[in-house]
N, C-alpha and C positions, 0 to 999 in steps of 0.2 A: 177264155185262156189267155185272152188278153190283156184281158182287165185283170186278171189274177197276175199277171207279169207285171203290167203297169204298177198295180198295188207293191210289189216286191222291190221293184226299181225305185219308187219312193220311199221303203221304209228302209231304204241301204244308204239314199241319199241323206236322210234325216240322221243316221248313224255316223256316217262319215263327218258331218257337217256338225254336227252339237258339240262335240272337243273343242272345235276351232272357236265356235261362239263364248263356249265358256271360258278357254283360255283369256279371251278378249275381255271378257268381264273382270277376270283376275288381274291383269293390267293395273300396276298401282303406278299413279304420276307423282313426283316427289316435288315438293315445293323448297321453295328457296328460303335458307335460314340465316338469321344472324350468328355472330361468334366472336368472340375476342381475335384479333389478330395474333398469328405466330401460336395459338394453341392448339390445332388441330391435333398433333401428335402427341404434346406434353403440356399442362398449365402453368409449369414452372418455369420462369424467365429470369436469367441474371441480371441485376443490376447493380454494376460493378461502378463502384464509388470508391475513389483516390482521395478527392477532396470534396469539402461542402463549400456552399449548395452544389447540389447534380440532381443532372432530371432525367427522366425518362418519358417518351409519350407513349400512351395507349388510346389503339384504334379500334374500331368493329370491323368487321368485315360484310357483307352478304355474297352467298353462292352465286349469284346472279346480280346481272345489273339491274340498281334501283329504276322501278317503274316512273317514281316521283319521290320526291325528300323524304327519306328517313330518320327522325331523330330517335337516337339513341342514349339512354339516361344511364349514366354510370354512377356506383357509390364505394364504397369502403366499408366492407362487412367482415371486422377480424372475429367474428363468431366462428366462420369457413376455416379458420388455422387448424381448430379441433377437428374438424372432420377431416381434411388431410390428413393431419398426422394419421389418424385410426387409417386411412386408407394406404398409406405408403411406408407405413411403419417407422415414421418421423419423428424428431424429438422438438419442431419447430416452435418460434413464438413471435406473437403478432408482434409488431413494431409499435412501439409507444406514439400517440397521436401526436405529441410535443416535437416527434423527430420527422415528423414528413407535409406536406401541403399537396391538396388535388385541387388542380387550378380547372375551375367550372366544373359543371355535373353533367354536361351532354357533348355529345359531335353529332353531326349530320351526314348521311350518307347521301349523297346529292344526284339527283336524278342522272342517268344515265353513266352513274359510276357505284364501285363496290365497294368503297373504304370511304370511311367515317373520318371527319375531322378528328384531329388527336384531342384528348384532356393529357394534361402533363403533370405527372407525377415528381417532386423536388424533395429530395431529402437534404434537409435545412440544418441538420446537427447530427453527429454521432455521440453524444456527451451522455445520452440516458442509456445509451446500448452496450449491454456487458460483456467485455471480451469473453471468448468462448462460446458465445451465442449466436444463431441463426435465426435470424430475422424474415420476416415476410409482410409484404404489404399484398392483402388481397382485394383487388378491383375486381368487382361483378357487376353485370348486365342487371340493372334493375327492372328497365322496362323499354319497348320500344313503341315509337307511334308509328302504327302500319301494320299492314295484313301479314309480315313474317312472323314466324314464331324464333323460338331464342333455340340454338342447338345446348342442352344442356349440359353436357361432356366438355364445352367449350365456353360456358359462361362466365367464368372467372378464370382470372389470371393470377398466380402467385406470385408477383418481383420479391426474388432474395437478393437480400442487399449481399451484396461479394465485395465486404470492405477489404482493400488494399492494403496488408500490414507490413510492418518490417519487424522482424525477431532477431535474437541473438544467436548462436550456434556456438559449437564445440568442435575445433579441431583434433584428429586423433593421431594425427599421421605420424607422431613422433614414437620410437619402438619403445619408450621410455616411460609410454604414459597409461599402457595396458595394467588393468588392475579386477579384482573381484571384490563388489560391495557386497557383504552379507547384513540383513536384518534382522533387527532382536524381536522382530515380530512377526515371525514367517506366517503364510496361511497355509493348511492343510489340506489335504483330498481334495485338489480342486479336478474336475472333471468337466469344465467347460468355461472358457475365457476369451480373450482378444489380448492380442500383444499387438502394440504400433508403434512404429518409430519411423522418423524421416532421416533420410541419409541423400550426401551429395558427394560425388566422386571427384575429387583431383584428377586424379590418374590412377591408372591397373598397376595391381603390382604384376613385378615380370619375374618372379624366383621361379625356382621348378621344384614341387611345382606351382602355378601362377593363384594363389590362395589370399583373397583379400577376407578376413572375417570381422564380419560388421559387431553380432552380439551374440549374448548366449543369457538366458534365463530359467531359473528353477528353484532347486533346493542348496542349501549351503555345500554338501556332501557331492553334487554335481551329478547324482545317481540316476534321476530323470530330468534329462537335458532338454532346451531347447534350441538347436543353432542356426543361425542365418549366415551363411557365407557365400561369395561367389568365386565361380573357377572351381569348386571341389570335383573332384573324382571325375575327371576328363570332359566335365562340363566345359561350357565355352568361357571365358574370362568375367564377360560381361553378364553372365545367367546366374541367378540367385538360386540358392539350395535352401530348403526349409529342411532338416531334420531332427527327430525326436525317437524315444525308445518306444514308439509304437509304429513307426513307418517314415516315409521323406517322399519330397517332389522336388523337381526342378522348375523353375519358372518359365513359362512361355515368353516374358518379356525379355527383350536384350535391352540392358541399360546403358544409355549414354555418360558419357561424360558431361558435368559442369552443369547438372541439371539436379533440381530436388525432387526425390519420391518420398511418398507416403508409403509405407509398407504395412500391411495390417493383416493378422494372422490370428484366424479364428478357427475355435475347437468348439463344437457343441457337442461331445459326447459320442457321436459315433462317425463323424467325419471333420477334414482340418481342410479349411479353405483358405487360400493366399488372394490379396486385392492389392494391387497396386495403382497409384491414385485413387482408389475409390470403385476401380474395374476390377471383376472377376479375373483372376489368371491362371490360378490352377488348382488341385484339392485331392487329398488322396483319404481313404478310409479307414477307419481304424475304431474300434472300441474300447470300451473297459479299462481305459489307461487314466490312472490319477497322478494328478503332479503336486509338489510344492512352491510357492510361490515366495523363496527365503533369499534369492541371491541374486546378482545383475552382473553381468562382464560385459564391457564395454571392450571390442578389438579382439585380441587375445591374448591372454594372459600368461599360458602353461608355459614352463622355462623352456626356452632353445627356440621359442616358435614367435616369441613378439616380433621378430625381424622377417621372420620366413611367411608369415600370414598378416602380414601387417594390410589395415583398412586406411588409405591414404587419402582422407575424406573428412566432411564434416558429419556432424547429426543434433538432430533437435527433438522436441516434443514426444518423448520415451512417456508411453501408456499402458498400464495395466488393467483390464475390467474383470470382473470376476462374472461376467456371464459373455454371450455370445451376440456381437451388435449385428443389426442387418444392414443390408449394404448401403439403404439409406441413411441409417446413422452414421456410415465411415466417410460416406460422402461430404455429410456435413462437418464433421470433424477434419476434414484436409489441412485445415488452419492454425485449429486451436480447439480446446472443448471445455466448457463448465467445469471447474474442479467439484462442483455439487452433484454432477452428474450421476443416476442412477447405476451403480456397480462398478465406478470406477474407482481403482481400491487405490493406485498409485499413478502419481503425473508429475513427472520431471519435463517441464517445460526448456528448460536448460537455457533460460532467459536472463540471468544473474549480470552476465557482461563483465564480471570480474570476481576473482578470488576463486577458492578450492571449492565452493559448498554448491550441491543443488539442491533445490529446496522440494520435495514432495508438496505440491499445493493442494492433496485432498485432506491435508492435516491428519492423516493417520500414521505421522512419525516416522516414515521411511526415507527421511534425509540424509543426504550421500556428502560424506567430506573426502576428495580423491589425495590418494596419500603418497601418489606417484609423482611425476613431473609437474610442474606449474602449468595450468589449464590454459590452453588456447582459443580466446573466445573471438568471434567473425563478428563482426555487424555492418558488411558491405552492401553495396547494390543489390547483389545477386541472393541476398537473405528477404525476398519479398514473397508475400502469398496471397492469393484472392480465392477466399473462400468460395 
């Protein structure tokens, strides 16, 4: 009997111990890896350039302290821009080789540290960069002289050249400015689109109600409209409403005075989404609606309302697209856009600086000649944008 009980005790002990031993064998040891510093959450880093030459340093990091010197070899690989565009649904361009230099090709992570010596990227000229295009300089880790492996998701940094640009704008504060301009070549049956406009408020309209009407786009007879206006229907004075024949919404953003905002209104056929400075703000759902793009109204033109719903501020960069833009594309277009971009139907940069004419840069012929009060142009220090 004792031998039988001893055997059962041994069997129970084996059953209890075995899972513990198995768990120990499943434990995984994570080794240190090498990556481009600062790309842990996003491989895109803004390289702000106001004047040339302008430089930025790139380093590599180890997730642990180096036991001995580690040499990290860097290189430019422009082919990676296409891959990145596919991943983020973007439209970036590789910066021309003559626009920048890369000093040195390697950096050392010295023993006892975890960050390498820097390599320096210098933008030497912007002459070959086209206005409205977004350029990347992709710096990648080609190899590492050491036992550590490379973290693939952080192997490359995409330096986005963010040029600081000066632009013109128009001021529509005058109650005599407002008008509707109709086009001889309207576009019919639009079910998907993106409308964008930059605006800057000098002050809020204080009437009763305190409505500031920014713009309206739609057909010549205004039967299916798209309105942008502040302070409507009891909302906050600095809250923007987008309303059309399918529905409407109010912005979550509360707009500040003396600040430039890019407003992007996107319709994909089933939902309407508003972005403010490239960030998603609010949306509403509706389907089956079609629109005509045949007229543009800046401010309020209806008789008797010009003073009651005045927009006391500036505007620039008005664009209409015949397709819904992705958020990445919207963020790329904050400052300007390439007039030849796919789906861009009309583009008034409002950068003429003088006169009454606003040119449609797409070449589609929807040029505007303003018929009311003389256009007030602005080109002061607040009209700056860093893409």
